[in-house]
N, C-alpha and C positions, 0 to 999 in steps of 0.2 A: 485246904484253903488255897485259892489261887492267888499268888503273890503278884505284885506289879511286874516283877521280872519275868514271870511266866506269861503274864498278859502281853507284855512287850514282845516276848519271843513268839507267841502265837500270832500276834499282829504282823510281825516281820515275816513269818512263814506264810501267812495268808497273802500278804502283799507280794511276796516273792513268787508264790504259785500263780497269783493273778497276773503278775507281770509276764511270767512264762507263757500263760495262756493267751494273754493279749498279744504277745509277740508272735506266738505260734499261729494265731488266727489270720493276721494279715499276710504272713508268709504263705499260708495255705491258699488264701484268696489270690495272692499275686501269682502263685504257681499255677493255680487253676486257670486264671486269666491268661497267663502266658501260654499254657497248653492249648487253650481255646483259640487264642490268636494265631498260634503256629498252625493249628489244624485248618483255620480259616484261610490262611495264606497258602498252605499246601493245596487246599481245595481250589482256590482261585487259580493257582498255577496249573493244576491238573485240567481245570475247565478251559483255560486259555489254550493250553497245548492241544487238547482234544478239538477245540473249535478250529484252531489254525490247521491242524492236520486234516480235519474234515473238510475245511474250505479248500485246501490244496487238492485233496483227493477228488472232491466234487468238480473242481475246475478242470482237473486233468481228465476226468471222465467225460465231461461235456465237450472237451476240445479234441479228443482223439477217438478214432474209430476205424475199423477196417472197411475199406471200400469194396463193395461187391460189384464187380463189372459184369455187364451182360455177356452171354455166351453165344449169341447168334449175331454175326456181323451184318449190319444194314448198310453202312457207308464208311469209307475210309479215304483219306486224302493226306499224303505227305509231300505232294508237289514234285515227286521224283520224275514224273513224266515231262516236266517243264524245264526249259533252259533258263538260267539266270538272266534277268532283264526282260523276259517275255511275260505275257499276261496270262494269269490262271483262268481258264474257262469254267472251272468248277465253282467259282464264286462270281457274284455280280455285285456291283458297287456304283455309287454316284461319282466315284473317282477312278482310280486305276488299281487293279489287283496284280501288282508287279511282284515277281519272284526274285528273291535275293539269296545270296550266300551270307552267312554270318561268321566272322573270324573266330576261330577256335571252337566252333560248334559244328556238329554233324548235320547233314541233310540240307534241305532247301526250305525257305521260309517266305510267307506272304507278308510284304511290307505294308503296314497300315498307314495311309496318308492322313494327315491331320484333317479333322472335320469330314471324315468319310465313314460311310456305313457299309457293311458287308453282310450278305446273306448267301446261302447255297443257291446256285443257279437253278437247280431242280428241287422244288420242295419235297421233303421226305414225308412219308406216311408213318408217323411214329406209333408204335404199339403203346398200350397202356403203361407198360413198365419197360424202361430202357435206361441206358447210360450214354452220355455224350462227353467225350474227353478231348482235350487238346493241350498244347504247350504254348506258353507265352515267353518271349524274350523281350524285356524292357531294356533297351540299349541307352545308356546315359552315363555321364560323369557323376551326377548326383540324382538321387531318387526324386528330388523336388523339381527336377527339370521337366517332368512329365505331368500333364493334367490328367484328370480321371479317365479311365477306360471302363466301358460297360459292355456286357454281353448277356444274352438270355434268349427269351422266346417272345416273338411278337405275334399278333393275330393275323398279319398279312405278310407277304413276301416282297413287298415293294421297297425299292431303295431310292425313291424320288426325293425323299427329304432326310436330311441329317438330323438325328434326334437320339438322345440317350435315355436310359431308364424306361424303355418301352416294355409294356406288358409285364412279364415276369423277368426280373433283372438281377444282376450282380454288378456292383460298381466298385472298382479298385481305385482308391484315392492315393495315387502315388505321391502327389505333392504334400499330402498330410502324413506320409511315411507308413501309416499303419491302419488307416480307416477303411472299412469295407461295409458298404451298404447293400442289403439284400431286401428285395421287396416285390410287390405286385400291385397292379391297378385293379384287377378283378380276380379274386377279392382284394380289397384294400389291406395291404400288409406291409409293415416296415420293420426291418431288423438292422440295428446298427451294431457292428461288432468290430473286432480288431484282428489284424494279422500283420506281422512285421514284414513289409514289402522291401525294405532296404537291402537285406541280404540276397534278394533275388534279382538284383540289377545285374545285367550282362550274363545271366545264365537261365536255363529253362525253368519255368514254374509250371507244374502240372496241375491242370484244372479238371475236375470231374463233376458233372451235374447228373445226379441220380434221381430219375423221375419214376414215381410209382402212383399212377392215377392223378389225384389232385395235389399230391405232395412232391416236394423237391428237396433233396439234400445237396448241400454245396460243400465240396472238398477242395482245399488248396494244399498241395503237397501232402496229401493223405490226412490233413487235419480237417475235421468236420466243423464248419462254421455255422451251419443252420440246417434244420430239417423241419419244414413247416408246410401247411397248406398254402400253395402259391398259384394254383390254377382253378378256374371255374370249370365245371364239368363239360361245358360245351365249347370252351374257347379253343381255337385252332392254335397250333404250335409251329412257328417258323423261327429257326435259330438265326441270331444276328450277332454281330460285333460292331460296336460303335467306337471308332478310334478317338483318342484324346483330341480336344479342340485346340491344344497348344503343345508344341515341342520347343524346348529351349536348348541352346548349346549343342546343336546337332544330335539331339536325342531322337529316339524312335521306338516303336513297338512292332514286333513281328510275331506271327503265329504259324503253327504247323502241327502235323501229327494228329489230325482230326480222326476220331473214331466214334461211330454210333453203333451200339449193340443192344439187341433185345434179349429177352430171356425165353428159353424153351419152356413150353408148358410141362 
């Protein structure tokens, strides 16, 4: 016969066991939730890390590349044959192609007057694949003292009119410090990219234009900024440089060390 005492004992035991079970279940739930939350956080961190690393690697891959220069010389001009203060006959312009020396720099340089355009005196017969390289010295106290400079390939070799962004072009926005525009009128193409121009004030910046048929790759200091279709199949190519329309505080831009090279078959 079950007494009241035994009944009470059994009830106490049931309640005690139930309490332990009730206590254990939330603890397990909380622990599982904690584990799941931890895993979710760890996964988010892993994803963010992977994403950032991928982005950095991709950016680096797009911005750097080895320049393959032509191996067959077509044209070269470093102005070594001209005395400082004389006019370079290898270039024609709507202004003056005056040769200068630059303090603390080797060689001789063509001084680009403001609002002047320059082209080779004798048009070149470019092969389908070639590289054209030269150096730029932007002389200034501050990078913002210089208005944009452009260079590229025009359809004719006339210098009667001062104009920028002709045909297929590259434009360096010095007064914006890091903006570079690359484009073409035929076909219509525009690429806006960046390159820090400020560190290249008062020292040579090496430019390479690598042309392969209708495509042109643009390199500044061995950094590839673009590689796109920028020529129509029948368009003529005449290299030009358009000087900035404004110089402030006795600034200026000079160019030298031109080299055009094709590729042996």
